[in-house]
MDTraj code that builds the backbone (N, CA, C; nanometers):
import mdtraj as md
import numpy as np

residues = "MET GLY ASN GLU GLN GLY THR PRO LEU PRO LEU ASP ARG ASP GLU ALA ALA ALA GLN GLU SER ASP VAL THR ALA PRO ALA GLU ALA VAL LEU LEU ASP ALA VAL LEU THR PRO TYR ARG SER LEU PRO PRO ALA GLY PHE ALA ILE LEU MET THR ALA ILE GLY ALA VAL GLY PHE PHE ALA GLY ILE ALA PHE LEU THR ILE GLY ALA TRP PRO ILE THR GLY PHE GLY VAL ILE GLU ILE GLY LEU PHE TYR LEU LEU PHE ARG LEU ASN TYR ARG SER ALA ARG GLN PHE GLU ARG ILE ARG LEU THR PRO SER LEU LEU THR VAL GLU ARG HIS ASP LEU LYS GLY ARG VAL GLN ARG TRP SER PHE GLN PRO TYR TRP LEU LYS VAL GLN LEU ASP GLU PRO ILE GLU SER ASP THR PRO LEU LEU LEU ARG SER HIS GLY ASN ALA LEU ALA ILE GLY ARG PHE LEU SER PRO ALA GLU ARG LEU ASP PHE ALA ASN ALA LEU LYS ALA ALA LEU VAL SER ALA ARG ARG".split()
xyz = np.array([
    [6.6695, 26.1579, 12.6386],
    [6.7455, 26.0532, 12.7030],
    [6.8544, 26.1155, 12.7868],
    [6.9049, 26.0460, 12.8828],
    [7.0141, 26.0939, 12.9649],
    [7.0771, 25.9772, 13.0343],
    [7.1840, 26.0035, 13.1035],
    [7.2456, 25.8970, 13.1802],
    [7.2127, 25.9170, 13.3265],
    [7.2606, 25.8283, 13.4133],
    [7.2228, 25.8333, 13.5547],
    [7.2716, 25.9598, 13.6238],
    [7.3758, 26.0232, 13.5733],
    [7.4267, 26.1438, 13.6361],
    [7.3396, 26.2647, 13.6050],
    [7.2404, 26.2487, 13.5204],
    [7.1485, 26.3583, 13.4940],
    [7.1949, 26.4514, 13.3842],
    [7.2947, 26.4148, 13.3053],
    [7.3375, 26.5000, 13.1963],
    [7.2564, 26.4662, 13.0729],
    [7.1989, 26.5681, 13.0096],
    [7.1165, 26.5408, 12.8935],
    [7.2001, 26.4866, 12.7783],
    [7.1440, 26.3931, 12.7063],
    [7.2071, 26.3402, 12.5865],
    [7.1338, 26.3966, 12.4658],
    [7.2015, 26.4083, 12.3527],
    [7.1337, 26.4615, 12.2351],
    [7.0206, 26.3693, 12.1906],
    [6.9191, 26.4286, 12.1325],
    [6.8067, 26.3515, 12.0812],
    [6.8472, 26.2843, 11.9509],
    [6.7951, 26.1645, 11.9277],
    [6.8198, 26.1041, 11.7974],
    [6.7209, 26.1641, 11.6972],
    [6.7341, 26.1273, 11.5695],
    [6.6518, 26.1871, 11.4646],
    [6.5030, 26.1692, 11.4900],
    [6.4623, 26.0490, 11.5312],
    [6.3200, 26.0223, 11.5530],
    [6.2641, 26.1073, 11.6659],
    [6.3419, 26.1214, 11.7740],
    [6.2949, 26.2002, 11.8876],
    [6.2906, 26.3481, 11.8529],
    [6.3912, 26.3971, 11.7786],
    [6.3915, 26.5371, 11.7375],
    [6.2720, 26.5653, 11.6471],
    [6.2427, 26.4740, 11.5558],
    [6.1276, 26.4910, 11.4672],
    [5.9978, 26.4892, 11.5467],
    [5.9902, 26.4023, 11.6465],
    [5.8691, 26.3957, 11.7292],
    [5.8485, 26.5261, 11.8041],
    [5.9576, 26.5858, 11.8558],
    [5.9439, 26.7127, 11.9267],
    [5.9035, 26.8242, 11.8313],
    [5.9630, 26.8264, 11.7117],
    [5.9267, 26.9283, 11.6145],
    [5.7817, 26.9128, 11.5726],
    [5.7362, 26.7891, 11.5557],
    [5.5984, 26.7673, 11.5129],
    [5.5000, 26.8059, 11.6223],
    [5.5431, 26.8050, 11.7499],
    [5.4553, 26.8470, 11.8586],
    [5.4140, 26.9929, 11.8425],
    [5.5016, 27.0735, 11.7812],
    [5.4734, 27.2152, 11.7654],
    [5.3671, 27.2377, 11.6586],
    [5.3730, 27.1600, 11.5497],
    [5.2846, 27.1855, 11.4372],
    [5.1646, 27.0920, 11.4309],
    [5.1767, 26.9732, 11.4848],
    [5.0697, 26.8743, 11.4744],
    [4.9620, 26.9006, 11.5789],
    [4.8418, 26.8495, 11.5536],
    [4.7387, 26.8607, 11.6567],
    [4.7832, 26.7865, 11.7827],
    [4.7330, 26.8310, 11.8942],
    [4.7753, 26.7743, 12.0224],
    [4.7408, 26.6261, 12.0314],
    [4.8392, 26.5478, 12.0764],
    [4.8173, 26.4047, 12.0984],
    [4.7492, 26.3847, 12.2329],
    [4.6889, 26.2700, 12.2471],
    [4.6283, 26.2355, 12.3754],
    [4.7389, 26.2200, 12.4792],
    [4.7190, 26.2790, 12.5937],
    [4.8157, 26.2665, 12.7023],
    [4.7731, 26.1475, 12.7874],
    [4.8597, 26.0470, 12.7935],
    [4.8287, 25.9251, 12.8679],
    [4.8684, 25.9361, 13.0145],
    [4.9692, 26.0186, 13.0416],
    [5.0151, 26.0390, 13.1791],
    [5.0793, 26.1760, 13.1864],
    [5.0430, 26.2523, 13.2860],
    [5.1047, 26.3827, 13.3101],
    [5.1208, 26.3948, 13.4611],
    [5.2403, 26.3653, 13.5095],
    [5.2639, 26.3612, 13.6543],
    [5.3701, 26.4628, 13.6929],
    [5.3485, 26.5275, 13.8045],
    [5.4478, 26.6172, 13.8621],
    [5.4930, 26.5549, 13.9935],
    [5.6215, 26.5214, 14.0004],
    [5.6785, 26.4598, 14.1204],
    [5.7455, 26.5682, 14.2031],
    [5.7046, 26.5796, 14.3296],
    [5.7602, 26.6812, 14.4186],
    [5.8060, 26.6166, 14.5486],
    [5.9059, 26.6764, 14.6138],
    [5.9481, 26.6235, 14.7439],
    [5.8369, 26.6408, 14.8476],
    [5.8289, 26.5463, 14.9385],
    [5.7279, 26.5502, 15.0443],
    [5.7779, 26.6371, 15.1593],
    [5.6922, 26.7210, 15.2096],
    [5.7220, 26.7997, 15.3289],
    [5.6118, 26.7734, 15.4297],
    [5.6496, 26.7180, 15.5455],
    [5.5504, 26.6773, 15.6447],
    [5.4907, 26.7945, 15.7208],
    [5.5579, 26.9079, 15.7215],
    [5.5082, 27.0236, 15.7953],
    [5.4654, 27.1308, 15.6956],
    [5.3351, 27.1569, 15.6835],
    [5.2895, 27.2607, 15.5901],
    [5.3306, 27.3991, 15.6398],
    [5.3279, 27.5001, 15.5541],
    [5.3686, 27.6354, 15.5952],
    [5.2919, 27.6883, 15.7165],
    [5.1633, 27.6586, 15.7271],
    [5.0866, 27.7046, 15.8439],
    [5.1389, 27.6383, 15.9711],
    [5.1727, 27.5109, 15.9629],
    [5.2302, 27.4406, 16.0778],
    [5.3654, 27.4976, 16.1161],
    [5.4442, 27.5365, 16.0147],
    [5.5744, 27.5982, 16.0413],
    [5.5565, 27.7307, 16.1153],
    [5.4576, 27.8107, 16.0748],
    [5.4315, 27.9382, 16.1422],
    [5.3924, 27.9151, 16.2882],
    [5.3087, 27.8160, 16.3126],
    [5.2680, 27.7845, 16.4504],
    [5.3883, 27.7371, 16.5314],
    [5.4691, 27.6492, 16.4731],
    [5.5877, 27.5979, 16.5420],
    [5.6845, 27.7105, 16.5768],
    [5.7113, 27.8000, 16.4811],
    [5.8047, 27.9099, 16.5074],
    [5.7482, 28.0065, 16.6118],
    [5.6173, 28.0280, 16.6100],
    [5.5550, 28.1141, 16.7114],
    [5.5717, 28.0523, 16.8496],
    [5.5478, 27.9227, 16.8607],
    [5.5618, 27.8546, 16.9901],
    [5.7070, 27.8574, 17.0372],
    [5.8007, 27.8277, 16.9480],
    [5.9427, 27.8285, 16.9864],
    [5.9867, 27.9698, 17.0227],
    [5.9387, 28.0684, 16.9460],
    [5.9720, 28.2073, 16.9770],
    [5.9184, 28.2494, 17.1134],
    [5.7954, 28.2090, 17.1459],
    [5.7361, 28.2443, 17.2754],
    [5.8125, 28.1791, 17.3902],
    [5.8436, 28.0504, 17.3749],
    [5.9206, 27.9811, 17.4795],
    [6.0578, 28.0461, 17.4940],
    [6.1217, 28.0758, 17.3808],
    [6.2532, 28.1401, 17.3844],
    [6.2485, 28.2777, 17.4485],
    [6.1416, 28.3534, 17.4198],
    [6.1278, 28.4868, 17.4770],
    [6.1165, 28.4801, 17.6293],
    [6.0269, 28.3940, 17.6780],
    [6.0080, 28.3856, 17.8231],
    [6.1302, 28.3247, 17.8924],
    [6.1951, 28.2291, 17.8279],
    [6.3180, 28.1734, 17.8856],
    [6.4267, 28.2804, 17.8883],
    [6.4340, 28.3608, 17.7826],
    [6.5325, 28.4691, 17.7783],
    [6.5098, 28.5706, 17.8891],
    [6.3842, 28.6065, 17.9129],
    [6.3516, 28.6995, 18.0220],
    [6.3941, 28.6398, 18.1559],
    [6.3652, 28.5108, 18.1747],
    [6.4021, 28.4449, 18.3003],
    [6.5539, 28.4462, 18.3193],
    [6.6295, 28.4169, 18.2149],
    [6.7756, 28.4168, 18.2274],
    [6.8294, 28.5578, 18.2490],
    [6.7671, 28.6579, 18.1873],
    [6.8103, 28.7958, 18.2090],
    [6.7893, 28.8382, 18.3542],
    [6.6763, 28.7989, 18.4126],
    [6.6465, 28.8406, 18.5500],
    [6.7408, 28.7782, 18.6520],
    [6.7971, 28.6612, 18.6219],
    [6.8909, 28.6004, 18.7175],
    [7.0360, 28.6334, 18.6831],
    [7.0553, 28.7204, 18.5805],
    [7.1899, 28.7648, 18.5475],
    [7.2648, 28.6764, 18.4497],
    [7.1990, 28.5821, 18.3890],
    [7.2654, 28.4927, 18.2930],
    [7.2346, 28.5395, 18.1508],
    [7.2639, 28.6671, 18.1228],
    [7.2294, 28.7250, 17.9934],
    [7.2974, 28.6578, 17.8735],
    [7.4197, 28.5991, 17.8855],
    [7.4779, 28.5342, 17.7666],
    [7.3931, 28.4167, 17.7151],
    [7.3229, 28.3499, 17.8054],
    [7.2399, 28.2370, 17.7628],
    [7.1280, 28.2858, 17.6711],
    [7.0756, 28.4049, 17.6978],
    [6.9713, 28.4619, 17.6128],
    [7.0228, 28.4815, 17.4703],
    [7.1451, 28.5307, 17.4577],
    [7.2048, 28.5499, 17.3247],
    [7.2194, 28.4188, 17.2490],
    [7.2660, 28.3159, 17.3194],
    [7.2790, 28.1849, 17.2543],
    [7.1419, 28.1282, 17.2151],
    [7.0415, 28.1549, 17.2974],
    [6.9058, 28.1098, 17.2644],
    [6.8541, 28.1764, 17.1375],
    [6.8816, 28.3053, 17.1233],
    [6.8407, 28.3769, 17.0019],
    [6.9115, 28.3179, 16.8796],
    [7.0406, 28.2878, 16.8942],
    [7.1167, 28.2273, 16.7837],
    [7.0582, 28.0906, 16.7476],
    [7.0258, 28.0099, 16.8474],
    [6.9682, 27.8775, 16.8213],
    [6.8349, 27.8869, 16.7478],
    [6.7494, 27.9783, 16.7920],
    [6.6194, 27.9941, 16.7266],
    [6.6391, 28.0437, 16.5834],
    [6.7335, 28.1335, 16.5634],
    [6.7636, 28.1817, 16.4279],
    [6.8135, 28.0701, 16.3375],
    [6.9010, 27.9840, 16.3893],
    [6.9500, 27.8703, 16.3104],
    [6.8374, 27.7713, 16.2802],
    [6.7529, 27.7488, 16.3788],
    [6.6378, 27.6601, 16.3593],
    [6.5508, 27.7119, 16.2445],
    [6.5224, 27.8412, 16.2457],
    [6.4426, 27.9034, 16.1402],
    [6.5123, 27.8903, 16.0046],
    [6.6408, 27.9207, 16.0009],
    [6.7171, 27.9151, 15.8762],
    [6.7185, 27.7742, 15.8164],
    [6.7398, 27.6736, 15.9000],
    [6.7436, 27.5361, 15.8499],
    [6.6071, 27.4919, 15.7964],
    [6.5004, 27.5331, 15.8611],
    [6.3676, 27.5013, 15.8087],
    [6.3437, 27.5709, 15.6752],
    [6.3867, 27.6960, 15.6618],
    [6.3689, 27.7680, 15.5350],
    [6.4473, 27.6991, 15.4233],
    [6.5679, 27.6520, 15.4528],
    [6.6462, 27.5786, 15.3529],
    [6.5757, 27.4495, 15.3134],
    [6.5150, 27.3828, 15.4109],
    [6.4407, 27.2609, 15.3825],
    [6.3225, 27.2907, 15.2903],
    [6.2491, 27.3965, 15.3177],
    [6.1361, 27.4339, 15.2322],
    [6.1835, 27.4767, 15.0938],
    [6.2993, 27.5404, 15.0868],
    [6.3540, 27.5817, 14.9575],
    [6.3816, 27.4602, 14.8694],
    [6.4323, 27.3534, 14.9295],
    [6.4622, 27.2336, 14.8504],
    [6.3350, 27.1688, 14.7963],
    [6.2205, 27.2020, 14.8532],
    [6.0936, 27.1460, 14.8052],
    [6.0491, 27.2104, 14.6745],
    [6.1176, 27.3156, 14.6306],
    [6.0795, 27.3803, 14.5046],
    [6.1230, 27.3003, 14.3824],
    [6.2107, 27.2034, 14.4009],
    [6.2499, 27.1210, 14.2865],
    [6.1368, 27.0235, 14.2540],
    [6.1240, 26.9904, 14.1278],
    [6.0229, 26.8926, 14.0885],
    [6.0582, 26.8340, 13.9530],
    [5.9912, 26.7245, 13.9212],
    [6.0064, 26.6594, 13.7916],
    [5.8677, 26.6420, 13.7310],
    [5.8586, 26.6686, 13.6018],
    [5.7319, 26.6487, 13.5308],
    [5.7534, 26.5390, 13.4275],
    [5.6699, 26.4376, 13.4333],
    [5.6763, 26.3262, 13.3395],
    [5.5469, 26.3286, 13.2592],
    [5.5624, 26.3397, 13.1279],
    [5.4459, 26.3505, 13.0385],
    [5.4586, 26.2443, 12.9304],
    [5.3541, 26.1634, 12.9171],
    [5.3546, 26.0542, 12.8205],
    [5.2416, 26.0717, 12.7201],
    [5.2787, 26.0696, 12.5924],
    [5.1828, 26.0632, 12.4828],
    [5.2116, 25.9329, 12.4084],
    [5.1286, 25.8936, 12.3144],
    [5.1566, 25.7682, 12.2436],
    [5.2909, 25.7655, 12.1705],
    [5.3457, 25.8818, 12.1364],
    [5.4709, 25.8826, 12.0598],
    [5.5927, 25.9315, 12.1369],
    [5.5761, 25.9850, 12.2586],
    [5.6905, 26.0443, 12.3274],
    [5.6685, 26.0498, 12.4784],
    [5.7717, 26.0147, 12.5534],
    [5.7722, 26.0375, 12.6981],
    [5.8756, 26.1458, 12.7233],
    [5.8343, 26.2526, 12.7893],
    [5.9230, 26.3643, 12.8184],
    [5.9389, 26.3778, 12.9688],
    [6.0629, 26.3941, 13.0122],
    [6.0938, 26.4184, 13.1530],
    [6.1545, 26.5578, 13.1611],
    [6.0976, 26.6423, 13.2461],
    [6.1529, 26.7749, 13.2728],
    [6.1924, 26.7794, 13.4192],
    [6.3165, 26.8135, 13.4456],
    [6.3645, 26.8264, 13.5836],
    [6.3905, 26.9743, 13.6102],
    [6.3172, 27.0296, 13.7073],
    [6.3311, 27.1694, 13.7465],
    [6.4088, 27.1730, 13.8778],
    [6.5228, 27.2431, 13.8785],
    [6.6037, 27.2466, 14.0003],
    [6.5693, 27.3692, 14.0849],
    [6.6426, 27.3870, 14.1941],
    [6.6140, 27.4947, 14.2890],
    [6.6303, 27.6333, 14.2284],
    [6.7182, 27.6451, 14.1297],
    [6.7457, 27.7755, 14.0699],
    [6.6590, 27.8030, 13.9477],
    [6.5627, 27.7159, 13.9211],
    [6.4735, 27.7360, 13.8088],
    [6.5248, 27.6809, 13.6768],
    [6.6408, 27.6190, 13.6777],
    [6.6934, 27.5596, 13.5544],
    [6.6131, 27.4347, 13.5211],
    [6.5964, 27.4111, 13.3923],
    [6.5180, 27.2968, 13.3460],
    [6.6052, 27.2094, 13.2569],
    [6.6042, 27.0795, 13.2857],
    [6.6681, 26.9812, 13.1988],
    [6.5566, 26.8958, 13.1406],
    [6.5697, 26.8604, 13.0116],
    [6.4666, 26.7803, 12.9454],
    [6.5289, 26.6570, 12.8812],
    [6.4568, 26.5472, 12.8922],
    [6.4935, 26.4223, 12.8260],
    [6.3694, 26.3708, 12.7556],
    [6.3890, 26.3070, 12.6420],
    [6.2776, 26.2486, 12.5674],
    [6.3085, 26.1036, 12.5346],
    [6.2049, 26.0227, 12.5410],
    [6.2173, 25.8800, 12.5129],
    [6.1049, 25.8379, 12.4197],
    [6.1320, 25.7424, 12.3345],
    [6.0294, 25.6802, 12.2520],
    [5.9656, 25.5720, 12.3392],
    [5.8361, 25.5792, 12.3673],
    [5.7730, 25.4866, 12.4629],
    [5.7848, 25.3390, 12.4270],
    [5.7907, 25.3088, 12.2990],
    [5.7925, 25.1683, 12.2592],
    [5.9163, 25.0963, 12.3120],
    [6.0299, 25.1646, 12.3186],
    [6.1558, 25.1023, 12.3600],
    [6.1878, 25.1252, 12.5076],
    [6.1069, 25.1997, 12.5760],
    [6.1376, 25.2400, 12.7132],
    [6.1068, 25.1296, 12.8136],
    [6.1984, 25.1101, 12.9069],
    [6.1779, 25.0152, 13.0168],
    [6.1846, 25.0930, 13.1487],
    [6.0956, 25.0572, 13.2396],
    [6.0947, 25.1158, 13.3736],
    [6.1544, 25.0120, 13.4669],
    [6.2588, 25.0512, 13.5396],
    [6.3290, 24.9564, 13.6269],
    [6.3314, 25.0089, 13.7704],
    [6.2850, 24.9248, 13.8616],
    [6.2917, 24.9530, 14.0048],
    [6.3301, 24.8224, 14.0727],
    [6.4550, 24.8127, 14.1154],
    [6.5069, 24.6878, 14.1713],
    [6.4488, 24.6589, 14.3092],
    [6.4337, 24.5309, 14.3390],
    [6.3866, 24.4842, 14.4700],
    [6.5071, 24.4494, 14.5560],
    [6.5087, 24.4647, 14.6836],
    [6.4072, 24.5312, 14.7646],
    [6.4164, 24.6827, 14.7447],
    [6.3021, 24.7462, 14.7514],
    [6.2968, 24.8906, 14.7310],
    [6.3301, 24.9583, 14.8633],
    [6.4412, 25.0291, 14.8636],
    [6.4856, 25.1013, 14.9830],
    [6.4953, 25.2490, 14.9496],
    [6.5361, 25.3293, 15.0474],
    [6.5388, 25.4740, 15.0267],
    [6.6362, 25.5167, 14.9177],
    [6.7400, 25.4363, 14.8909],
    [6.8371, 25.4737, 14.7879],
    [6.8222, 25.3933, 14.6586],
    [6.7150, 25.3155, 14.6450],
    [6.6914, 25.2378, 14.5235],
    [6.6371, 25.3310, 14.4154],
    [6.7096, 25.3470, 14.3037],
    [6.6628, 25.4417, 14.2022],
    [6.5515, 25.3841, 14.1147],
    [6.4649, 25.4718, 14.0712],
    [6.3650, 25.4395, 13.9696],
    [6.4260, 25.4839, 13.8377],
    [6.4536, 25.3884, 13.7493],
    [6.5265, 25.4176, 13.6261],
    [6.4377, 25.4037, 13.5038],
    [6.4577, 25.4948, 13.4106],
    [6.4021, 25.4826, 13.2770],
    [6.5181, 25.4407, 13.1882],
    [6.5041, 25.3282, 13.1182],
    [6.6126, 25.2757, 13.0342],
    [6.5665, 25.2659, 12.8894],
    [6.6578, 25.3084, 12.8007],
    [6.6308, 25.2982, 12.6580],
    [6.7618, 25.3056, 12.5817],
    [6.7833, 25.2106, 12.4926],
    [6.9011, 25.2088, 12.4055],
    [7.0317, 25.2234, 12.4838],
    [7.0456, 25.1555, 12.5944],
    [7.1694, 25.1567, 12.6717],
    [7.1886, 25.2771, 12.7617],
    [7.0962, 25.3698, 12.7632],
    [7.1043, 25.4869, 12.8500],
    [7.0022, 25.4732, 12.9623],
    [7.0299, 25.5406, 13.0731],
    [6.9392, 25.5349, 13.1877],
    [6.9244, 25.6733, 13.2483],
    [6.8069, 25.6997, 13.3004],
    [6.7788, 25.8245, 13.3693],
    [6.7070, 25.7908, 13.4991],
    [6.7633, 25.8353, 13.6117],
    [6.6992, 25.8155, 13.7423],
    [6.5981, 25.9278, 13.7633],
    [6.4769, 25.8907, 13.8013],
    [6.3732, 25.9902, 13.8293],
    [6.3177, 25.9665, 13.9693],
    [6.2550, 26.0697, 14.0245],
    [6.1886, 26.0572, 14.1538],
    [6.2812, 26.0237, 14.2681],
    [6.4020, 26.0769, 14.2664],
    [6.4987, 26.0453, 14.3731],
    [6.4498, 26.0879, 14.5108],
    [6.3664, 26.1898, 14.5154],
    [6.3186, 26.2429, 14.6428],
    [6.1903, 26.1756, 14.6905],
    [6.1386, 26.0801, 14.6144],
    [6.0176, 26.0086, 14.6557],
    [6.0508, 25.9003, 14.7578],
    [5.9543, 25.8668, 14.8404],
    [5.9718, 25.7561, 14.9347],
    [5.9693, 25.6251, 14.8556],
    [6.0194, 25.5156, 14.9130],
    [6.0159, 25.3877, 14.8415],
    [5.8746, 25.3475, 14.7965],
    [5.7747, 25.3675, 14.8818],
    [5.6370, 25.3324, 14.8449],
    [5.5869, 25.4199, 14.7300],
    [5.6200, 25.5489, 14.7333],
    [5.5788, 25.6385, 14.6251],
    [5.6477, 25.6011, 14.4944],
    [5.7760, 25.5637, 14.5025],
    [5.8478, 25.5204, 14.3820],
    [5.7829, 25.3970, 14.3206],
    [5.7452, 25.3014, 14.4056],
    [5.6797, 25.1800, 14.3570],
    [5.5450, 25.2132, 14.2923],
    [5.4649, 25.2966, 14.3571],
    [5.3353, 25.3361, 14.3014],
    [5.3520, 25.4057, 14.1667],
    [5.4495, 25.4980, 14.1600],
    [5.4688, 25.5699, 14.0344],
    [5.5221, 25.4773, 13.9252],
    [5.6126, 25.3869, 13.9606],
    [5.6651, 25.2912, 13.8620],
    [5.5516, 25.2073, 13.8045],
    [5.4611, 25.1609, 13.8889],
    [5.3472, 25.0813, 13.8416],
    [5.2542, 25.1633, 13.7524],
    [5.2287, 25.2883, 13.7905],
    [5.1428, 25.3746, 13.7089],
    [5.2079, 25.4036, 13.5738],
    [5.3379, 25.4265, 13.5740],
    [5.4091, 25.4543, 13.4492],
    [5.4119, 25.3312, 13.3586],
    [5.4338, 25.2143, 13.4175],
    [5.4320, 25.0905, 13.3377],
    [5.2948, 25.0695, 13.2732],
    [5.1887, 25.0936, 13.3488],
    [5.0533, 25.0774, 13.2941],
    [5.0281, 25.1772, 13.1812],
    [5.0741, 25.3004, 13.1983],
    [5.0563, 25.4011, 13.0936],
    [5.1381, 25.3662, 12.9694],
    [5.2569, 25.3091, 12.9889],
    [5.3387, 25.2678, 12.8743],
    [5.2721, 25.1551, 12.7960],
    [5.2048, 25.0646, 12.8660],
    [5.1304, 24.9583, 12.7969],
    [5.0239, 25.0217, 12.7073],
    [4.9544, 25.1237, 12.7579],
    [4.8531, 25.1936, 12.6773],
    [4.9165, 25.2644, 12.5580],
    [5.0338, 25.3222, 12.5782],
    [5.1012, 25.3947, 12.4698],
    [5.1458, 25.3017, 12.3584],
    [5.1745, 25.1776, 12.3904],
    [5.2260, 25.0823, 12.2915],
    [5.1155, 25.0159, 12.2101],
    [4.9914, 25.0385, 12.2447],
    [4.8795, 24.9748, 12.1719],
    [4.8524, 25.0437, 12.0414],
])
top = md.Topology()
chain = top.add_chain()
for i, resn in enumerate(residues, 1):
    res = top.add_residue(resn, chain, resSeq=i)
    for name in ("N", "CA", "C"):
        top.add_atom(name, md.element.get_by_symbol(name[0]), res)
traj = md.Trajectory(xyz[None], top)
């Protein structure tokens, strides 16, 4: 369990026992195992092509400016291309974060992996868990897991449509877990 700020809360006795029993008990059926990742519209191969094209245009423009004596413009062009590359690399770096949501009949576990490789874990008893996604669903509408007065926002980097799809899939899996 956790609160909306993402700080882990201690497990209660039932959840701690469920986690301990996962180590020794035979594996439970996994009803849902989802990895949520940020969307990147430009794949790495596309990025390489884009940087090659920008580099080629920058190179020929730089040569043209050098030949007419405007050499400072070439330097600024190199700086701009370098910043463009750096900002794209930072964008791709942020795509390394992800969340894993795993549901068994006795436990829902959320693992949040950040950019530095740190992992935060929350556990919920599926029977008491509520999935909340307020309408209208906009880019800042959180997908919340609620249980016993605590809430955890998940999938913050998902689009509104993806959040709705995942909320529906999670609700359906929770119905199966409660049977």
